[in-house]
C-alpha positions in Angstrom: -32.2 -94.3 32.5 -28.8 -93.6 33.8 -26.0 -93.8 31.4 -23.8 -96.9 31.4 -20.3 -96.0 33.1 -17.4 -96.7 30.4 -14.7 -98.5 32.6 -12.3 -98.3 30.3 -12.5 -94.3 29.9 -12.7 -94.0 33.4 -9.6 -95.7 33.8 -7.7 -93.9 30.8 -9.1 -90.4 32.7 -7.4 -91.2 36.1 -4.2 -92.4 34.4 -3.8 -89.2 32.5 -4.8 -87.0 35.6 -2.2 -88.8 37.5 0.3 -88.3 34.7 -0.7 -84.6 34.6 -0.2 -84.1 38.5 3.2 -86.0 38.3 4.5 -83.9 35.4 3.6 -80.6 36.9 5.2 -81.8 40.3 8.4 -82.6 38.1 8.0 -79.2 36.4 7.7 -77.3 39.8 10.8 -79.2 41.3 12.9 -78.6 38.3 11.9 -75.0 37.5 12.4 -73.9 41.4 15.6 -71.6 41.7 18.2 -72.3 44.2 22.0 -71.4 45.0 22.9 -74.6 43.3 20.6 -74.3 40.5 19.8 -70.7 39.7 19.1 -71.2 36.0 19.2 -67.8 34.3 19.2 -65.7 37.2 22.2 -63.9 38.9 21.3 -62.7 42.0 23.7 -60.6 43.9 23.4 -63.2 46.9 21.4 -66.2 47.2 22.1 -67.9 50.5 22.1 -71.6 51.2 18.7 -73.4 51.5 17.0 -70.7 49.9 14.4 -71.5 47.2 12.1 -69.5 44.9 9.1 -71.7 43.9 8.1 -72.4 40.2 6.4 -70.7 38.6 8.1 -67.5 39.6 6.5 -63.8 39.3 8.3 -61.1 37.3 12.1 -60.9 38.6 14.4 -58.5 37.7 17.6 -56.4 38.4 18.7 -59.3 40.4 22.3 -58.4 40.8 21.2 -55.7 43.1 19.1 -58.2 45.0 20.4 -60.1 47.8 18.5 -62.9 49.4 19.6 -64.8 52.8 19.8 -68.3 53.7 16.9 -70.7 54.2 14.3 -68.3 52.6 11.1 -69.8 50.9 9.9 -67.6 48.1 6.5 -69.0 47.2 4.9 -69.3 43.9 4.3 -66.4 41.4 6.2 -63.8 43.8 7.6 -60.5 42.0 11.0 -59.5 43.2 12.4 -56.3 41.2 15.1 -53.9 41.8 14.8 -50.5 39.6 12.2 -49.3 37.5 13.0 -51.5 34.5 15.3 -54.3 33.5 19.0 -53.6 32.3 19.7 -50.6 34.5 22.9 -50.1 36.2 22.0 -49.6 39.8 25.3 -48.7 41.1 27.5 -50.8 43.6 25.1 -51.2 46.5 22.2 -53.8 46.6 18.6 -52.3 46.6 16.7 -55.3 47.9 18.1 -57.1 51.0 16.2 -60.1 52.3 17.6 -61.6 55.6 17.7 -65.2 56.6 14.8 -67.2 57.1 12.2 -65.3 55.5 9.1 -66.5 53.9 7.2 -64.7 51.0 3.6 -66.0 50.6 2.3 -66.8 47.3 1.6 -63.9 44.8 3.5 -61.3 47.1 5.2 -58.2 45.5 8.3 -56.5 46.5 9.3 -53.6 44.2 12.4 -51.9 45.1 13.0 -48.8 42.7 15.1 -47.4 46.0 16.2 -49.4 48.9 13.9 -51.9 50.5 15.4 -54.1 53.6 13.4 -56.9 55.1 15.3 -58.5 58.5 15.6 -62.1 59.3 12.6 -64.3 60.3 9.8 -62.4 58.7 6.9 -64.2 57.4 4.6 -62.8 54.8 1.3 -64.0 54.1 -0.1 -64.5 50.5 -0.5 -61.4 48.0 1.6 -58.8 50.3 2.6 -56.0 48.5 5.7 -53.8 49.4 6.9 -50.8 47.2 9.3 -48.0 47.7 7.8 -46.2 44.8 4.1 -44.4 44.5 2.8 -42.4 41.9 2.4 -38.6 42.0 -0.4 -36.4 41.0 1.2 -33.0 41.6 0.2 -32.0 37.7 -3.3 -31.8 37.4 -3.2 -31.4 33.6 -0.8 -34.6 33.2 -1.9 -38.3 33.2 -1.0 -39.6 36.4 0.9 -42.6 35.0 3.1 -40.2 33.1 4.3 -38.2 36.1 7.6 -39.0 37.7 6.7 -41.3 40.8 8.0 -40.6 44.2 10.5 -43.0 45.9 11.4 -43.6 49.6 13.3 -46.3 51.3 11.5 -49.0 53.2 12.5 -50.9 56.2 10.9 -53.8 57.8 12.3 -55.2 60.9 13.4 -58.8 61.8 10.7 -61.2 63.4 7.8 -59.5 61.8 4.6 -61.2 60.6 2.8 -59.4 57.7 -0.8 -60.6 57.0 -2.7 -61.5 54.0 -3.0 -58.6 51.5 -1.3 -56.1 53.5 0.3 -53.1 51.9 3.7 -51.5 53.0 4.1 -48.2 51.1 7.2 -45.9 50.3 8.7 -44.6 53.6 7.5 -47.2 55.9 9.9 -48.0 58.6 8.4 -51.3 60.7 10.1 -52.3 63.6 11.1 -55.4 65.3 8.5 -58.4 66.0 5.7 -56.1 64.5 2.2 -57.8 63.5 0.7 -56.1 60.5 -3.0 -57.4 60.3 -4.5 -58.7 57.0 -5.2 -55.9 54.6 -3.7 -53.2 56.5 -2.0 -50.3 54.6 1.2 -49.1 56.3 2.9 -46.1 55.9 5.3 -43.9 58.5 7.0 -45.4 61.4 5.7 -48.4 63.6 7.4 -49.1 66.8 9.0 -52.6 68.1 6.3 -55.1 69.5 3.3 -53.6 68.1 0.3 -54.7 66.2 -1.1 -52.4 63.5 -4.4 -53.0 61.7 -6.6 -50.8 59.1 -6.3 -48.6 56.1 -4.4 -46.4 57.0 -2.7 -48.9 59.5 -2.5 -47.8 63.3 -1.4 -49.2 66.3 -3.9 -51.4 68.2 -1.7 -53.1 70.7 1.8 -52.7 71.8 4.3 -54.5 74.2 6.5 -52.6 76.6 8.8 -53.9 79.5 7.1 -52.0 81.9 3.5 -52.8 81.0 3.5 -55.7 78.8 0.8 -56.2 76.0 -1.6 -53.0 76.2 -4.6 -53.7 75.8 -4.1 -57.2 77.5 -4.1 -60.2 75.2 -7.5 -61.9 75.3 -6.3 -65.5 75.2 -3.4 -67.1 77.1 -0.2 -67.8 75.2 0.3 -71.2 73.6 2.4 -73.9 75.5 4.9 -75.0 73.3 5.7 -78.7 73.1 7.9 -80.1 75.6 11.6 -81.2 74.5 11.9 -84.8 73.8 8.2 -85.2 72.7 8.0 -87.4 69.6 5.5 -87.2 66.8 4.2 -90.8 67.7 3.5 -89.8 71.0 1.6 -86.5 69.9 -0.3 -88.7 67.8 -1.3 -90.8 70.4 -2.1 -88.2 72.6 -4.6 -86.8 70.0 -6.5 -90.2 70.2 -7.3 -89.9 74.1 -10.9 -89.2 74.6 -12.0 -86.2 77.4 -12.0 -88.7 80.2 -8.6 -90.0 79.7 -7.1 -86.4 79.2 -8.7 -85.7 82.7 -7.4 -88.8 84.3 -3.8 -87.8 83.0 -4.4 -84.1 84.4 -5.1 -85.5 87.6 -2.1 -87.8 88.0 0.1 -85.0 86.9 -1.4 -82.7 89.6 -1.0 -85.6 92.4 2.5 -86.1 91.4 
C-alpha cells in the first residue's frame, strides 16, 4: 500500500528549501568582493565593475595583485602572489589581469613570479595557470622539499582558454589564441593560433596571407543585426520551417 502523503510535512519542506535558497543567494551577494565592498582584501588595484564571486578560493598577496575593470572572477577561484602569505614582494605587481577578463569557476592563477593576463580573455572552469614548477634535480631529496623553478607567464589579450587547461611556467601565449580544453601549454604560442594536446601544439593558425590553415570546417556565425530587439528574436524562434523559407524568399526577391 502506498504511504499517505503528509501535506503539512511537504509544505514545511518546500518552505524550508525556499528559505535555504534565498539565504544562500543573500550570502553570495553579500560575500562577493568588489571595489566598493572589498571586505578584508586590499588589492593593489581592483577595477570598476569587477566582482569576485563568493565563495572565494584561496587569495593572498593581494597588494601585488592588480585586477582590471569589468572582470568576472567565478566561485572558488584561487589568486595568489608569492610563495606564501605575508611576504614583501617589492614595489611592482606580480599578478596583472586586464579589463574584461572572465575566470571560470575553480580556476587557479598562481603567481610566484610575474603572471600577466591581457584584456578580454575568457577562461573556462578549472583552468590552472602557474609561474612555478617543482624541480627534481636531486634524486635523493623529496621533490616537494626541493627549491622550485620560476618563470614569468604572459597571456595575450583576446584569448580563450578551455576547461581544464594547464598553463605552465615560461608560457608566452600571443593574442586571440584558443587553448583547447585539457591542453598543457609551455613555451611560445603565436598570435591567432589554436593549440591542443599535452604538450600543446599548434593545430590551426591564421595569417594575413593565407587566412586560417587548415581552413575552418564551418562558416562563421552571423552576428545579430543592430537594432533587433529581444522580442523580435523570440518571435523569430517561434517560426516554423515553412515560414522561414517564405521570409528568405521575400528577402531574395527584394
